C-alpha positions as CSV (number, residue, x, y, z in Angstrom):
1,M,0.3,0.2,0.0
2,R,1.7,3.4,-1.2
3,D,-1.5,6.2,-0.2
4,F,-2.8,5.9,3.1
5,A,-3.4,7.9,6.4
6,A,-2.5,6.5,9.9
7,I,-4.3,7.7,12.5
8,D,-4.3,6.9,16.6
9,F,-6.0,8.8,18.9
10,E,-5.7,8.7,22.8
11,T,-9.0,8.9,25.2
12,A,-9.8,11.1,28.6
13,N,-11.3,8.2,30.0
14,Y,-13.7,5.0,28.5
15,E,-15.7,7.0,26.6
16,R,-15.0,6.5,22.8
17,T,-15.8,10.4,22.4
18,S,-13.4,11.5,25.1
19,V,-10.4,11.8,22.6
20,C,-8.0,14.3,24.2
21,S,-5.1,14.0,21.5
22,V,-4.5,13.2,17.2
23,G,-1.9,11.9,15.5
24,V,-2.2,11.8,11.8
25,V,0.6,10.4,9.3
26,V,-0.2,10.5,5.3
27,V,1.8,8.3,3.4
28,R,2.2,9.3,-0.5
29,D,4.0,6.9,-2.7
30,G,5.4,5.1,-0.1
31,K,6.7,8.1,2.1
32,I,5.5,10.1,4.3
33,A,4.3,13.3,3.0
34,D,3.0,15.3,6.1
35,T,2.2,14.7,9.7
36,F,-0.5,16.4,12.2
37,Y,-1.0,16.2,15.8
38,S,-3.1,17.6,17.8
39,L,-4.3,18.4,21.5
40,I,-8.2,18.0,21.8
41,Q,-10.4,19.0,24.4
42,P,-12.3,15.6,25.5
43,E,-16.0,15.3,25.4
44,P,-16.6,14.6,28.6
45,N,-14.1,16.8,30.1
46,Y,-12.8,14.4,32.6
47,Y,-10.2,12.2,32.9
48,N,-9.5,9.1,34.8
49,Y,-6.1,7.8,36.4
50,A,-6.0,4.6,34.4
51,C,-5.7,6.3,30.9
52,S,-3.7,9.5,32.4
53,R,-0.9,7.1,33.3
54,V,-1.2,5.6,29.8
55,H,-0.7,8.4,27.8
56,G,0.7,10.7,30.3
57,L,-2.1,13.5,29.5
58,T,-4.5,15.3,32.1
59,R,-6.8,18.1,32.1
60,D,-4.4,20.6,32.4
61,D,-3.1,19.4,28.9
62,T,-5.9,20.2,27.0
63,E,-7.9,23.0,29.3
64,E,-7.5,25.5,26.1
65,A,-6.8,22.9,24.0
66,P,-9.6,23.0,20.6
67,V,-13.0,21.3,20.2
68,F,-12.9,18.0,17.9
69,P,-14.7,19.6,14.9
70,K,-12.1,22.6,15.1
71,V,-9.1,20.2,14.9
72,W,-11.1,17.8,12.1
73,H,-11.4,21.1,9.9
74,Q,-7.2,20.6,9.9
75,I,-7.0,17.1,9.2
76,E,-10.0,16.6,6.3
77,P,-7.8,18.0,3.5
78,L,-4.9,16.2,4.7
79,I,-6.5,12.5,4.3
80,E,-9.0,13.6,1.6
81,G,-9.1,10.8,-0.7
82,L,-7.4,8.3,1.1
83,P,-8.1,5.4,2.9
84,L,-7.1,5.5,7.0
85,V,-5.0,3.2,8.6
86,A,-5.4,2.5,12.6
87,H,-3.6,-0.2,14.8
88,N,-6.6,-1.9,16.5
89,K,-9.2,0.0,14.2
90,A,-12.1,-0.9,15.9
91,F,-10.8,1.5,19.0
92,D,-9.3,4.3,16.5
93,E,-12.8,3.9,14.0
94,G,-15.3,3.6,17.1
95,C,-13.6,7.0,18.6
96,L,-13.9,8.7,15.0
97,K,-17.3,7.4,14.7
98,A,-18.1,8.6,17.9
99,V,-17.1,11.8,18.3
100,F,-18.4,12.4,14.7
101,R,-22.0,11.5,16.2
102,C,-21.2,13.2,19.5
103,Y,-20.7,16.7,17.4
104,Q,-23.9,16.1,15.0
105,M,-21.0,16.3,12.1
106,D,-21.9,14.2,9.3
107,Y,-19.6,10.6,8.8
108,P,-18.4,10.5,5.0
109,D,-18.0,6.8,5.7
110,Y,-14.0,6.3,5.6
111,E,-12.1,3.3,4.6
112,F,-10.7,2.0,7.8
113,L,-7.9,-0.7,7.2
114,C,-6.0,-2.2,10.6
115,T,-2.6,-3.2,11.0
116,L,-3.5,-5.1,14.0
117,Q,-5.4,-7.7,11.7
118,A,-2.8,-7.9,9.3
119,S,0.0,-8.5,11.7
120,R,-1.6,-11.2,12.9
121,R,-1.7,-12.9,9.5
122,A,1.7,-11.9,8.9
123,F,3.2,-12.5,11.9
124,R,1.6,-15.6,13.7
125,Y,4.7,-16.8,15.1
126,L,5.3,-13.0,17.2
127,A,4.5,-13.7,21.4
128,N,1.8,-10.9,21.0
129,H,0.8,-8.1,18.3
130,Q,0.8,-4.9,20.7
131,L,1.5,-1.8,18.2
132,Q,5.5,-1.7,19.5
133,T,6.1,-5.4,19.1
134,V,5.1,-4.9,15.6
135,A,7.1,-2.1,14.7
136,A,10.1,-3.5,16.2
137,E,8.9,-6.8,14.1
138,C,9.1,-4.4,11.2
139,G,12.6,-2.5,11.9
140,Y,10.9,0.4,13.7
141,C,11.7,1.7,17.1
142,L,8.6,3.1,19.1
143,E,10.4,5.5,21.7
144,Q,7.3,7.9,22.6
145,H,4.1,4.8,23.0
146,H,0.9,6.1,23.4
147,H,1.7,9.2,22.2
148,A,-1.1,9.8,19.2
149,L,1.7,10.8,16.7
150,A,4.5,8.1,17.7
151,D,1.9,6.0,17.3
152,A,0.6,7.0,14.2
153,E,4.0,7.5,12.6
154,A,4.5,3.1,13.9
155,C,0.9,2.3,12.3
156,A,2.4,4.0,8.9
157,W,5.6,1.5,9.2
158,I,3.9,-1.1,9.6
159,A,1.2,-0.7,7.2
160,R,3.7,0.1,4.7
161,E,5.6,-3.4,5.4
162,I,2.6,-5.4,5.4
163,L,-0.7,-3.8,3.8
């Protein structure tokens, strides 16, 4: 696969609408053409300890951040016409659809592909298929796991290798 956009969300709590950061890596002709990262004011706007412990973000980080529609307005032109790729698309696609519903935005029915599912077929021998494990198998060292842009970059690397 040579043209796509890898996407990753982090959430503030267990609600799929509570996206608090997004990372996007646009790949064209097999090369990274653009990247985008933003904090997002989550909805509902509270953080639980477990989520903050994973990604390190708190309410203080996103208190002045834009709401999702303003962030998506910047992302939309970058990904136009491209399939979206995520590692565990069930989570990221679920977040995207939920936040579109939350803000009563028309969902454009994005094509979503999953590097987690693809890695289970390509690398059956791995002990697990977590993002950092699969990225390492593909030759990518993921140093800032659970930072949305770093995770999107790892996903893009994997997608170029196995999709």
